[in-house]
N, C-alpha and C positions, 0 to 999 in steps of 0.2 A: 345733419338732413333728420327731422323729424316728421312722421309720418301718425299724426293724432289718430287714438280710435274713435271712429262715429258714434258720436253720444249728444243726447239734448239736455245733459246736465250741467248745472253751473259749476264753474272752478270751486276747486275744495281751498278751505283755509289753509294756512301755514298751521303746522303742530308747532308748539312751544317746547325748548329745552327746559328742564326744571331742575337746575343744579349743575355742577361741574363735572364732566367726565371722569371716569376713576381707573385706573389700574387694579384689577381684586385677584389678578394672578401672573406674576411675571414670569411665566412660563418658558420663554427664550424658544417658541416653537418655530421650526422651521420654516414649517407651512401651516397656522393655524387656519382652521376651517371648520365646516360642521355644524355650527352653533344649533341647539335642538333643544327648548325648554320642557321636560317632563313635568305634565300639570299632575299625573299619577303619585309621581314621587317629589314635587316640587324642588325638581333640582335642574341645572344645565350642566348639559352634555357637548363636551366640543372635540376637535379631533386635531392632532398634528399629521397631516397625512405622510409627509416624506421620512419623518424620524423612525416608525411611526408610532404613534400611542393614540389613546381614546384617554379623555378626561371627565371627570364629573366632581361638580361643584356644586355643594349645599349652600344656600345663602343664608338660611337659618341660623346653621353653627358653623359655617367658615369650612367646615369638613372638604378635604379634596382626597380624591382618588384617580390613581393613573395604572392604566393596563397598556401593555406593549405589546406589536404585532410582530410577525415575522415578513410583513408586507404592508404596501400601502395600503390603509384605511381612509375612504373617501368621502363618505355621507353617511348619516345615519336618519333612523326611525325607528319610535317605538312600536311593536307590537300591539292590536287591539286584543288579542284573546290570549296572549302566553307571554310569560315573562322574558327579559331579555330584549336586543335590538334586531333588526334586521339592516343591515348594512350593505354599502357596497365597498368590494376591497378590490387588487389591482385588475383581476379579470373579470369581474361580476359581481352578482348578486349572493348575498351569505348571511348566516346567523351568527350571532353572538351572543355567550353566555356571561352575563356581569354578573351572574350571583355565586359563578365558581371561587374558590378561596385562590388569593395570591393574586400578582400582577400581570402575567402572563394571559392573555385574551384566549377563551377555547371559542374558534370559529368554525363553522360549516359551509361550506359553498352548497348553493341552490343551482345555480346555473352560469354558465359562462359562454355568452352569446358571440363573440369573435374572436375564437382561437388564431384564424388566421391572421389577425393583424397583431403581430407580435412587437412591432413600437409604439403600441398603447397602454394607457392605462384607464380605469375610469375615475370620475373625477365627482363634482356635485350632482345631488339628488334630491326629490322631496316626494311624500305621497300626496296625491290630489285628495277631493272630499270625500270619494269613495275608498279608499286605503289601497289604490293602485301605486306602485312606486316608478315615477318617473328619474332617469338619470342619463346622463351622457359621457361618452369616451373621447379620449383626447389623445393627440399624439405626446408622448414623452418629453418629445425636444421641443414642444408647443409650435410647430412649423409646417408638419404637412396636415392638410385637410383631409383626415384619417375618421374623425370623432363622427359619431353617431347619437341619436336620441332614441333612446328604449324606453319601454314600460313593461314593467313586471306585475304579472298579478298574483293573488295570494292563490290560485288553483297551480301555481307554476308557469302560465304560458307567458311568455316572453316576446313583445312586439317591437321591430324596428320603426320609428316613423318618419324620423327624417336622417341626412345623412351629410357628409362634407366639412366639419366643423375643425377648426384647429386646436381649440380651446374652448369646451363647455363651462358654463355657470349657469346656476338657478337650477330649476324651474320657480316660478312663482304665479300666483292667478288672480285675477281680478278679482273684486268683492263679490258680482254676479256670477263667478265660477264659467265665465262664456269666453274669456282670453287666457290664455296660457304665456307669459313671457318666459324669455330664454335666453342665455349671451353666447354670442362668441366672441370671447374677450381677446382674443389678438388683433381681431380687426374693429374693436370698438364700438360692435354692434348688439345693441339689446334690441331684438325680435319680438314681435307680437305672433300669435297664431288665432285661429279660431279655433274654441275648443269645443268639443261635444262632449259632455259630462255624462252622460245615458250610454255612448258608444264607448268612450275613452279615446277617442280620435282627435288630432291637430291637423288643421289646413290654412291654405293663405299665409304663407309664411310675410311677414314684411318689417320694414326696420322701421321699429316705433321709436328709435332714439339712437343716435351716435355720439360718442364722445371724443372729444377733440383734446390735445394736449394743451395746458398742464393740467388737466383734470383727470389722467389716467386712464385707467381702463376697468369696463363693468366688470365685476365680478360678483360673489354672491347676492341674494337679495331676498326679500320678504316683502310683505303686505302686511298692511295695519287694518283696523276695524272699519275705517273711512274708506278704505280702497286705496290707498295711497302706497305708493313704490317707494320702498327705501335701500336703497343700493351701496355696495360697497366698491370703493375705487381702489384698484391694484395701481400703486403707482401717483396715486392721486392724494392720501395722506388726507381721507375723510369718508363720511358717508354722506351722502344727497338723500332728499326725500321730494318724490315727484307728484305732480298732478296726473292720474291714471287716463285722463283724457288727454290733455295739452302736451304732457309729458313738460312742462314747466317746472325748473326748480322752484320749490317751498321752503326748503330748509337745509343746511348744512350746518354739519358736526366736523369739526378739525379733530383729528387724532393724532398724536404724536408717533408715528410710524408711516413710512411712506407706502408700505404696501397693506391697505385693508382688505380684508379678503371675506367678510360674511359678517351678515348680522340676522338677530332673531329676538323677539319680544318674548321677556319673562317676567317671574315673580306672578304672586298672585293673583294681582289686579291687572298684570301684562302690561304695565308701562315702562318695565325697564328694559331698554333695548341694549341687547349683549352683543359686543365686537369682537371680531377675533383678527388679529394680523400676523404678518411672517417677517422671517430675518432671510427666507430663500432671496437671492439675485441682491443682497446690499452688499457693498465694497466694504471693506474692514472701516475705512473712512466714516462710512454711513452707519454701519453697527456700533462704532462708538458714537456718533451723535444721536442715535436713537436708541438707548439703552432697554425702553421698554418694546421693542420692537419683537413681535412673537408672544406678547401678552394676552391677556382677554382683560376688556374693557367693560364698562357700564356706564349708563347714563339714563336719567330718569326724562319721562316723554308725558306730557300732561293728556294723552289718549292714547287709548290700549292698542294693542295687537289683536292677533286672533289665535286660538290655539293651533300647536300644529296638528296635522292631521297624522292617523294613528295607520300602521300598515295593516291589512284587513287577514291577515293569517297570523 
């Protein structure tokens, strides 16, 4: 079922893939996620939620760095006014010092919004254009509808905006900032909300696109400069690009891993699509058949993405 957004614009052209897909870091991540391009550092950050680890890749030099955590790290953003990263850990919102020596991460919790939901952990998240971090929680077992959607502000306010999700992923926003997209992965539903940028609120949730087998389930996603949505397919071995009005599929990039988890545009021209994958949930036979599962991939696209928004704190 599709519920296209109301818009008078013409359908967008399909993007062109410029060159082959490459695995640039066969890290064997249990649950690769959280792709974030740092314009400030010209480097790509990503994470392995369940191991848990934070990775940094410098494409200019090929240098790689890994930090280890004592609990799940699930989503990341750069800070606008301070060094280091704003992140979600298992129980909520935190800061990470990436300048500290060694490979053991130094993190500090800022807020844990749902201590009563002991079967939950946080999952995906991103900043909106005003520097507020939106993140979803989820059931550890991916079954109970105990996940919620939160907004965390730089002044320390945390607001719950929706509830009742099994597995949350996203969000991303339309080019005009008036629509926020958010996934309930288990149900295969990509939702759209009306987004009030001034107030930082969402309303009018509706199913914008529904995924069916054998396409897998909607996982992490991003928006390019033209406003097209790029969506990773858990269990679908691909990333697809969609028209922001009709939800029509414009492009499909096959990935040699069943569980494709997230994507983000990077490099100086923002024309490289970085893609994360996972080994979690694969049988031993599938792992043998997919030796690059859990790796970080990249592919060049003929049109750019948009810079990642910074956390305002």
